C-alpha positions as CSV (number, residue, x, y, z in Angstrom):
1,M,103.3,137.5,94.9
2,A,101.9,134.1,93.8
3,G,102.0,133.0,90.3
4,V,99.9,132.6,87.5
5,T,97.6,129.9,87.5
6,R,97.3,128.1,84.0
7,A,95.7,124.9,82.5
8,A,96.9,122.8,80.1
9,A,95.3,123.0,76.5
10,H,94.0,119.2,76.6
11,L,90.9,120.5,75.3
12,P,89.8,123.6,73.6
13,A,88.4,126.1,75.4
14,E,84.7,125.6,73.8
15,E,84.8,121.9,74.7
16,V,85.4,123.2,78.3
17,A,82.7,125.5,78.5
18,R,80.7,122.9,77.1
19,R,81.3,120.3,79.5
20,W,81.0,123.0,82.6
21,K,77.6,124.0,81.5
22,H,76.2,120.7,80.4
23,D,77.8,118.1,82.8
24,P,74.7,116.3,84.9
25,R,76.8,116.0,88.0
26,P,77.7,119.5,90.2
27,H,81.0,118.6,91.3
28,R,82.1,117.9,87.8
29,R,80.9,121.0,86.6
30,Q,82.7,122.8,89.3
31,R,85.6,121.3,88.3
32,W,85.4,122.2,84.9
33,L,84.7,126.2,85.8
34,I,87.9,126.0,87.3
35,I,89.7,124.4,84.5
36,Y,87.8,127.0,82.1
37,Q,89.1,130.0,84.3
38,A,92.5,129.0,84.2
39,L,92.6,128.4,80.4
40,V,90.8,131.4,79.3
41,D,91.6,134.0,81.7
42,P,94.6,132.8,83.9
43,R,95.2,134.6,87.4
44,T,96.1,133.3,90.7
45,A,94.9,130.6,92.2
46,E,93.5,132.7,94.9
47,Q,91.4,134.6,92.6
48,I,90.2,131.7,90.5
49,A,89.1,130.0,94.0
50,K,87.4,133.0,95.2
51,H,85.5,133.2,91.8
52,C,84.4,129.7,91.8
53,G,83.8,129.5,95.5
54,V,86.2,126.8,96.6
55,A,89.3,126.9,98.7
56,T,92.9,127.6,97.2
57,A,94.3,124.3,97.6
58,T,91.4,122.9,95.6
59,V,92.5,125.2,92.7
60,H,96.0,123.7,93.1
61,Q,95.2,120.4,93.2
62,L,92.7,120.3,90.3
63,I,95.0,122.2,87.9
64,S,98.0,120.4,88.7
65,A,96.1,117.1,88.2
66,Y,94.3,118.0,85.1
67,N,97.9,119.3,83.8
68,R,99.6,115.5,84.2
69,R,96.4,113.3,83.6
70,G,94.3,115.7,81.4
71,V,90.5,114.9,81.4
72,A,90.9,111.6,83.3
73,A,91.7,114.1,86.7
74,V,88.2,115.6,86.2
75,E,86.2,112.5,85.4
76,T,86.3,110.8,88.3
77,P,83.8,108.7,89.8
78,G,82.8,111.1,92.9
79,K,82.0,110.3,96.1
80,G,80.2,107.7,97.3
81,G,79.1,104.0,95.8
82,R,80.4,100.7,96.3
83,R,83.8,100.7,95.4
84,H,84.9,97.9,97.7
85,Q,82.4,95.0,97.1
86,Y,82.9,91.7,96.8
87,L,80.3,91.0,94.1
88,T,78.0,93.3,91.6
89,L,74.4,93.7,92.3
90,E,73.7,91.1,89.6
91,Q,76.1,88.9,90.9
92,E,74.4,89.0,94.3
93,Q,71.0,88.6,92.8
94,Q,72.1,85.2,91.1
95,F,74.0,84.4,94.5
96,L,70.6,85.0,96.3
97,A,68.3,83.2,93.6
98,P,68.6,79.6,95.3
99,F,67.7,80.9,98.9
100,F,64.8,82.8,97.6
101,A,63.4,79.8,95.8
102,Q,64.0,77.9,99.1
103,A,62.1,80.8,101.0
104,K,59.0,80.7,98.5
105,V,58.4,76.8,99.2
106,G,58.9,77.5,102.9
107,T,62.4,76.3,104.0
108,I,64.0,78.7,106.2
109,S,67.5,80.1,105.4
110,T,69.7,81.5,108.2
111,A,71.9,84.4,107.8
112,A,74.7,81.9,109.0
113,Q,73.9,79.6,106.4
114,I,73.8,82.5,103.6
115,Q,77.4,83.8,105.3
116,Q,78.9,80.3,104.6
117,A,77.9,79.9,101.4
118,F,79.0,83.6,100.5
119,E,82.2,83.0,102.1
120,A,82.6,80.0,100.0
121,L,81.9,82.2,96.9
122,V,84.3,84.8,97.5
123,G,87.1,82.8,99.0
124,T,87.3,84.9,102.3
125,E,85.9,85.4,105.5
126,V,83.2,88.3,105.6
127,A,81.7,90.0,108.6
128,E,78.1,89.3,109.6
129,S,77.1,92.6,108.9
130,T,78.5,92.4,105.4
131,I,75.5,89.3,105.1
132,R,73.0,91.8,106.9
133,R,73.4,94.6,104.5
134,L,73.2,92.3,101.6
135,L,70.2,90.6,102.4
136,D,69.0,94.3,103.2
137,R,69.9,95.5,99.3
138,H,67.6,92.8,98.3
139,G,64.7,93.3,100.3
140,W,65.1,90.0,102.2
141,R,63.7,90.6,105.9
142,K,63.7,88.6,109.1
143,L,60.1,87.3,109.8
144,V,60.7,84.5,112.1
145,P,59.8,85.0,115.3
146,R,61.8,84.3,118.5
147,P,61.2,81.0,120.0
148,V,61.5,82.3,123.8
149,H,61.3,85.7,124.9
150,P,64.9,86.7,126.5
151,K,63.5,87.8,129.8
152,A,61.2,84.5,130.3
153,D,61.2,82.8,133.5
154,P,60.1,79.2,133.1
155,E,59.4,78.8,137.0
156,E,57.0,81.8,136.8
157,Q,55.4,80.4,133.8
158,T,54.7,77.0,135.3
159,A,53.4,78.8,138.5
160,F,51.0,80.7,136.3
161,K,49.9,77.7,134.4
162,K,49.0,75.8,137.9
163,T,47.2,78.9,139.2
164,L,45.1,79.8,135.8
165,S,43.2,76.5,136.0
166,S,41.9,77.5,139.4
167,R,41.1,80.9,138.3
168,S,39.3,79.8,135.6
169,K,37.0,77.5,138.0
170,Q,36.0,80.7,140.0
171,Q,32.3,82.0,139.4
172,L,32.1,84.9,137.2
173,P,29.3,87.3,138.4
174,P,26.1,86.5,136.5
175,V,25.0,88.1,133.1
176,L,21.8,90.0,133.3
177,S,19.3,88.6,130.5
178,R,17.1,91.9,130.4
179,T,17.4,95.3,129.9
180,S,14.8,95.5,132.4
181,D,17.2,94.3,134.9
182,L,19.5,97.3,134.5
183,F,16.9,100.0,135.5
Protein backbone atom coordinates (compact mmCIF):
# COMPACT_ATOMS: atom_id res chain seq x y z
CA MET A 1 0.00 0.00 0.00
CA ALA A 2 1.23 3.51 -0.80
CA GLY A 3 2.39 5.85 1.93
CA VAL A 4 0.62 8.91 3.21
CA THR A 5 1.53 12.13 1.44
CA ARG A 6 2.22 14.97 3.85
CA ALA A 7 3.23 18.57 3.19
CA ALA A 8 5.77 20.40 5.32
CA ALA A 9 4.40 23.26 7.42
CA HIS A 10 6.19 26.10 5.64
CA LEU A 11 2.99 28.14 5.94
CA PRO A 12 0.05 27.76 8.35
CA ALA A 13 -3.01 25.97 6.95
CA GLU A 14 -5.05 29.21 7.05
CA GLU A 15 -2.51 31.00 4.84
CA VAL A 16 -2.43 28.08 2.39
CA ALA A 17 -6.26 28.12 2.26
CA ARG A 18 -6.27 31.89 1.67
CA ARG A 19 -3.81 31.54 -1.23
CA TRP A 20 -5.79 28.61 -2.65
CA LYS A 21 -9.01 30.63 -2.67
CA HIS A 22 -7.72 34.05 -3.72
CA ASP A 23 -4.80 33.53 -6.10
CA PRO A 24 -5.75 35.01 -9.51
CA ARG A 25 -3.85 32.35 -11.50
CA PRO A 26 -5.68 29.01 -11.92
CA HIS A 27 -2.55 26.84 -12.05
CA ARG A 28 -1.38 28.25 -8.73
CA ARG A 29 -4.81 27.78 -7.16
CA GLN A 30 -4.65 24.13 -8.13
CA ARG A 31 -1.18 23.77 -6.63
CA TRP A 32 -2.26 25.42 -3.38
CA LEU A 33 -5.27 23.08 -3.21
CA ILE A 34 -2.99 20.03 -3.49
CA ILE A 35 -0.75 21.38 -0.72
CA TYR A 36 -3.76 22.24 1.43
CA GLN A 37 -5.09 18.70 1.06
CA ALA A 38 -1.70 17.21 1.98
CA LEU A 39 -1.36 19.60 4.93
CA VAL A 40 -4.84 19.38 6.46
CA ASP A 41 -5.94 15.86 5.50
CA PRO A 42 -2.85 13.75 4.63
CA ARG A 43 -3.79 10.80 2.42
CA THR A 44 -2.21 8.79 -0.34
CA ALA A 45 -1.11 10.71 -3.41
CA GLU A 46 -3.66 8.78 -5.48
CA GLN A 47 -6.53 10.00 -3.30
CA ILE A 48 -5.32 13.62 -3.33
CA ALA A 49 -4.86 13.44 -7.11
CA LYS A 50 -8.37 12.08 -7.59
CA HIS A 51 -9.86 14.78 -5.35
CA CYS A 52 -7.96 17.60 -7.11
CA GLY A 53 -8.32 16.25 -10.66
CA VAL A 54 -4.63 15.86 -11.46
CA ALA A 55 -2.24 12.99 -12.10
CA THR A 56 -0.62 11.15 -9.20
CA ALA A 57 2.81 12.14 -10.50
CA THR A 58 1.80 15.82 -10.25
CA VAL A 59 1.00 15.39 -6.57
CA HIS A 60 4.30 13.59 -5.92
CA GLN A 61 6.34 16.23 -7.77
CA LEU A 62 4.58 19.21 -6.21
CA ILE A 63 4.68 17.94 -2.61
CA SER A 64 8.33 16.92 -3.00
CA ALA A 65 9.26 20.36 -4.39
CA TYR A 66 7.19 22.18 -1.72
CA ASN A 67 8.78 20.16 1.10
CA ARG A 68 12.26 21.00 -0.20
CA ARG A 69 11.90 24.61 -1.39
CA GLY A 70 8.77 25.92 0.32
CA VAL A 71 6.61 28.65 -1.23
CA ALA A 72 9.06 29.20 -4.12
CA ALA A 73 8.14 25.76 -5.49
CA VAL A 74 4.51 26.84 -5.93
CA GLU A 75 4.90 30.44 -7.07
CA THR A 76 6.70 29.83 -10.33
CA PRO A 77 6.14 32.09 -13.35
CA GLY A 78 3.94 29.51 -15.08
CA LYS A 79 3.72 28.62 -18.74
CA GLY A 80 4.49 30.94 -21.62
CA GLY A 81 6.20 34.29 -21.57
CA ARG A 82 9.43 35.66 -22.95
CA ARG A 83 12.03 33.86 -20.85
CA HIS A 84 14.79 33.82 -23.47
CA GLN A 85 14.65 37.40 -24.65
CA TYR A 86 17.59 39.48 -25.79
CA LEU A 87 16.08 42.77 -24.57
CA THR A 88 13.11 43.79 -22.48
CA LEU A 89 10.16 45.47 -24.20
CA GLU A 90 11.32 48.89 -22.98
CA GLN A 91 14.85 48.29 -24.29
CA GLU A 92 13.40 47.18 -27.62
CA GLN A 93 11.37 50.40 -27.83
CA GLN A 94 14.50 52.46 -27.15
CA PHE A 95 16.40 50.47 -29.77
CA LEU A 96 13.70 51.02 -32.43
CA ALA A 97 13.11 54.71 -31.63
CA PRO A 98 15.72 56.03 -34.12
CA PHE A 99 14.34 53.79 -36.88
CA PHE A 100 10.80 55.03 -36.21
CA ALA A 101 12.07 58.63 -36.32
CA GLN A 102 13.74 57.97 -39.67
CA ALA A 103 10.56 56.40 -41.02
CA LYS A 104 8.52 59.49 -40.07
CA VAL A 105 10.69 61.71 -42.25
CA GLY A 106 10.51 59.25 -45.16
CA THR A 107 13.79 57.36 -44.86
CA ILE A 108 13.34 53.66 -45.51
CA SER A 109 14.87 51.26 -43.01
CA THR A 110 15.24 47.65 -44.07
CA ALA A 111 15.09 44.58 -41.87
CA ALA A 112 18.74 43.88 -42.77
CA GLN A 113 19.85 47.28 -41.42
CA ILE A 114 17.85 46.77 -38.25
CA GLN A 115 19.27 43.26 -37.88
CA GLN A 116 22.86 44.55 -38.14
CA ALA A 117 22.21 47.21 -35.51
CA PHE A 118 20.47 44.68 -33.25
CA GLU A 119 23.34 42.21 -33.54
CA ALA A 120 25.82 44.97 -32.68
CA LEU A 121 23.74 45.85 -29.61
CA VAL A 122 23.29 42.33 -28.23
CA GLY A 123 26.74 41.11 -29.30
CA THR A 124 25.61 37.96 -31.09
CA GLU A 125 24.11 36.90 -34.40
CA VAL A 126 20.32 36.59 -34.52
CA ALA A 127 17.98 35.04 -37.04
CA GLU A 128 15.95 37.14 -39.44
CA SER A 129 12.78 35.75 -37.83
CA THR A 130 13.86 37.34 -34.54
CA ILE A 131 13.90 40.75 -36.20
CA ARG A 132 10.56 40.13 -37.94
CA ARG A 133 8.94 39.23 -34.58
CA LEU A 134 10.57 42.26 -32.95
CA LEU A 135 9.13 44.58 -35.60
CA ASP A 136 5.73 42.88 -35.40
CA ARG A 137 5.66 43.27 -31.59
CA HIS A 138 6.09 47.02 -31.98
CA GLY A 139 3.56 47.51 -34.77
CA TRP A 140 5.99 47.92 -37.65
CA ARG A 141 4.80 46.45 -40.92
CA LYS A 142 6.15 46.27 -44.43
CA LEU A 143 4.47 48.78 -46.71
CA VAL A 144 7.01 48.98 -49.52
CA PRO A 145 5.75 47.67 -52.88
CA ARG A 146 7.81 45.18 -54.82
CA PRO A 147 9.89 46.83 -57.53
CA VAL A 148 9.25 43.97 -60.00
CA HIS A 149 6.75 41.12 -59.95
CA PRO A 150 8.57 37.80 -59.53
CA LYS A 151 6.82 36.25 -62.56
CA ALA A 152 7.26 39.29 -64.82
CA ASP A 153 8.73 38.66 -68.28
CA PRO A 154 10.55 41.72 -69.72
CA GLU A 155 10.19 40.45 -73.31
CA GLU A 156 6.41 40.16 -73.02
CA GLN A 157 6.25 43.64 -71.52
CA THR A 158 8.17 45.21 -74.42
CA ALA A 159 6.00 43.34 -76.95
CA PHE A 160 2.87 44.57 -75.18
CA LYS A 161 4.14 48.16 -75.25
CA LYS A 162 4.77 47.92 -79.01
CA THR A 163 1.29 46.57 -79.77
CA LEU A 164 -0.42 48.91 -77.32
CA SER A 165 0.29 51.99 -79.43
CA SER A 166 -1.16 50.33 -82.55
CA ARG A 167 -4.26 49.25 -80.61
CA SER A 168 -4.89 52.74 -79.31
CA LYS A 169 -4.89 54.10 -82.87
CA GLN A 170 -7.74 51.84 -83.93
CA GLN A 171 -11.14 53.49 -84.19
CA LEU A 172 -13.57 52.81 -81.40
CA PRO A 173 -17.27 52.48 -82.34
CA PRO A 174 -19.00 55.89 -82.59
CA VAL A 175 -20.77 57.07 -79.49
CA LEU A 176 -24.44 57.87 -79.90
CA SER A 177 -25.17 61.47 -79.12
CA ARG A 178 -28.94 61.41 -78.72
CA THR A 179 -31.20 59.08 -76.87
CA SER A 180 -33.53 59.04 -79.91
CA ASP A 181 -30.81 57.19 -81.83
CA LEU A 182 -31.17 54.29 -79.44
CA PHE A 183 -34.83 53.56 -80.32
